[in-house]
N, C-alpha and C positions, 0 to 999 in steps of 0.2 A: 452586629459584626458588619464593618463596611465593606464596600466591594473589594478596596484594596487588601483587607484583612481575610477575605473569604479564601478557602484553600483551593488550590489549583487541582482539581481531580482529574486524573488521567487514567482513562481505560487501556490498559496495553495489550494488543492481543496479537500473539505469535505462538506457533506450533513448538519452537524450539525452546525447551524449558531453561536451558542454562543462560542461552543469550536473553531471554526476557527477564530472568532474574538479575543478571548484571545490568541491564538497561533499566531495570525498575529501580536498582539501588543508585545509578547515576541520575534518574529523573527525581528521586527523592531528595538527593542532595542539591538539586536546584529549584527546590521549593514545591514539588509536585505531591500530592497525596496519590499514591498509586495503587491500583488494582489490576492484577494479571488474569487473563484467560488465554486458553490455549486452542480454542476453536470457537467458532460462530455462536453456538447453542449457549457455551460457557459465558461469552460476553454478553449476550442478551439477557441471560439470566442474572446478571449483575447491575443491569440498568436501572432497575427500579430503586433497588436499595442504596446504590452509590451515587446517582445522578451526575456522571461526569460531564465537565464541560470541555473535554480534550479527549481524543482516541487517536492513538498510534495503531494502525491495523496494517499486518503483514499481507501482501497480496497473495502471496501463496500458503495457504492453512492446511497442511497435509496435503491431500489430493485435490482440494477445492479452491476455489478463488475466494479471495476476501472481498471482492467487489461487492457481492449481494450484501455483506455486512455493512460496508460504507453506505450503500443507499438506506439500509433500516436504520443506522445512526442518525443519519442526515433527517429522517423521517421522524424519527424518535425526539430528536431535538434540533431543529434547523439552525439553531445558534452553535451548535458543538463544533469546536475547531477540530477536522479530522485530517490527519496526514497518513498518506499510505507510504510504507517502507517496503523496500523489495529488493531482492538479488536478482530478479528476472525481470528487469525493466524493458518495457518495450514502447513505442509511441502510442500504439493504440490502447494499452492499458492505461498509460498515464491520461490520455484523453478521456476515457471513461471514467476513471477516478474522479477526475474534476468536475465531469458532467453529473457524476452521481453524489456529489456534495463534500468532496476532499477539498481541503485549502492548500495543499501542496503533496508532492509527489517525490519521494527521496529515494536514492539507491543506496544499498548496503555496499559498504560500510558507512554509516552516518554517524557523525560525532553528535554526542547528546546536545551540545550547544548550538548545532545546526538545526536539530529536532525543535528546540526552543525558539530558535528564530522563524523556522517554519510555522508554528504555532502563532507566533506574535504577527508576521508578516502575512503570511498566507497568500490568498488570492487578492487581499485588500491592497497590497502593493507589490505590483510585479516589479521585476527587475530590467529597466529599458536597456542597461548596460552588460546584460549577461554576453559572455564572449560566443561569438560564432566561429565555428570549425572551419577551417580553410580547405579542409580535404572532404570528398563526399563518403559516404559509408561504404564500407567493404562489401564483397558480394555476399559473405558470409551473414553480415550484419542485416543485408536489405532482405536475404532469406529468412531469417529470424523474424523481422518485422511483418514480412508477408504472412508468413505462418501464424503469427498472432493475430493479424487482422482477419484471417479466414477463419480461426478458431473462434474468436470473439463473434464472428458474423453467424456461426452455428451454435452460439450460447454455450461453448466449451465441450460441445460433443465432438470427441476426437475421432470417431467413426465417419461422422458426416464431413468434419473437415479433411480426413484423408481421402474421402471419395472427391471432394472438390479439387484437392491438391493433386489427384491422381497419383496417389502412392499408398503403399500398404500401411494399414493402421499401426502395426508395430514399428515401422520405420518411423512414422511420425511420434509416437511415443519415445522412442529412443531420442529423437532430435529435441524433444520437450525437456526431457531429463537432464538434458546438458545446460551449463550456464550459457545466457546469451553472449554473443560476441561483442567486445568492445568496438565501438567506432565501424 
């Protein structure tokens, strides 16, 4: 089998079963052989038998982060094209995802064709023409970004982050359960 004929094996990791089933069908229509996992352990269990060259990892897998999985996948196969997909985007998590081995970071909802482009282009070809915003981030968005940086600096430990932010742990948990503010 030549390189062009080789199946494009995709490991799709998302804790939302209906979303992952729909996305798996869409990616199969685009020529991918897809295996779905709903958590990090399930994903790691499928690596040996499936040997994916592509991985699509949700940033939030239940109550845990998908970033450690990104790191494991990149160590397992440094050539694997990993895209992080999230509804909870932040600058801090985007930077860390790329540092850990992801080639791209996309926010939900993302079109399947955009995901395919992210796999194809990734960090090999950045876009120097990406549009710049003419307005600064809102105060609410800045707060979200700051919380994400502090949380990341404490390795996801909510209690330690709450102490650093000088807020009650439950208040921080409530803020983290909300979707991030746009702009």
